[in-house]
C-alpha positions in Angstrom: 0.0 0.0 0.0 2.8 2.5 0.8 4.7 1.8 -2.4 1.4 2.0 -4.4 0.6 5.4 -3.0 4.1 6.6 -3.6 4.0 5.6 -7.3 0.4 6.8 -8.0 0.8 10.0 -5.9 3.1 11.6 -8.5 0.1 11.8 -10.9 -2.9 11.9 -8.5 -2.6 14.2 -5.5 -5.6 12.5 -3.9 -3.6 9.2 -3.7 -0.3 10.8 -2.5 1.5 9.6 0.5 0.2 12.4 2.6 -3.2 10.8 2.4 -1.7 7.8 4.3 0.5 9.8 6.7 -0.5 12.6 9.0 1.5 14.7 11.5 2.6 12.7 14.6 1.4 15.6 16.8 -2.4 15.9 16.3 -2.2 19.6 17.2 0.1 20.2 14.2 -2.2 21.4 11.4 0.2 22.1 8.5 2.6 20.1 6.5 6.3 21.0 6.6 9.8 19.5 5.9 11.2 17.1 8.5 7.8 16.6 10.1 7.5 13.5 12.2 4.5 11.6 10.8 2.4 8.5 11.5 0.4 6.3 9.2 -2.2 3.6 9.6 -2.9 0.8 7.1 -6.6 0.7 6.2 -9.3 1.1 8.8 -8.9 0.9 12.6 -5.6 -0.9 12.7 -3.3 -0.9 15.8 -0.3 -1.0 13.5 1.4 2.3 13.0 4.0 3.2 10.5 6.3 6.1 11.4 8.1 8.4 8.9 9.7 11.7 8.5 8.0 13.9 5.8 10.6 15.5 3.5 8.4 17.0 0.8 5.2 16.3 -1.1 5.0 12.5 -1.7 8.5 12.0 -0.2 8.8 10.3 3.3 11.6 8.4 5.0 10.1 5.5 6.9 11.7 5.0 10.2 9.8 2.0 11.6 6.5 0.8 12.9 4.9 -0.6 16.0 1.6 -1.9 17.4 0.3 1.0 19.4 -2.2 0.3 22.2 -1.6 3.3 24.4 -2.6 7.0 24.0 1.0 8.3 23.9 4.2 6.8 22.6 6.1 7.4 25.8 4.0 5.0 27.7 5.6 1.8 26.3 9.2 1.0 25.6 8.7 -0.2 22.0 6.8 2.9 20.9 9.1 5.2 22.8 12.0 3.6 20.8 10.1 4.5 17.6 9.8 8.1 18.8 13.6 8.1 19.5 14.2 6.8 16.0 12.1 9.6 14.5 14.0 12.2 16.4 17.4 10.7 15.4 16.4 10.7 11.7 15.2 14.3 11.8 18.4 15.4 13.5 20.5 13.4 10.9 18.6 14.8 7.9 18.7 18.4 9.3 22.4 18.1 10.0 23.1 17.2 6.3 20.7 19.7 4.8 18.4 17.0 3.4 15.2 19.0 3.9 13.5 18.8 0.5 13.1 16.8 -2.7 15.8 18.7 -4.5 18.4 17.9 -1.8 17.4 14.2 -1.9 17.9 14.1 -5.7 21.4 15.5 -5.2 22.1 12.8 -2.6 20.8 10.1 -5.0 23.1 11.4 -7.8 26.1 11.3 -5.5 26.8 15.0 -6.0 
């Protein structure tokens, strides 16, 4: 499902990855680079996929977990996912990888 949305999302904005992912913080109303995000696979699933939003239809998936509690800090395994999100954001920010253009440069080895 994630790969499908990534491929289709370039032509159809209603099927882009941001329809699957939303901000990790429910109080965060906008979309921005290096935003910690969460996604659910179809319906009322306990499975969460965690990713960092780089740009439209461009996310770095950091992991996933079964989430049964209100906050991620309440359980060791979800707290570890939160730590991974934070480490990835710090890594990407430290290397200036904050948008699709910078990622293209990285892929080309420039």
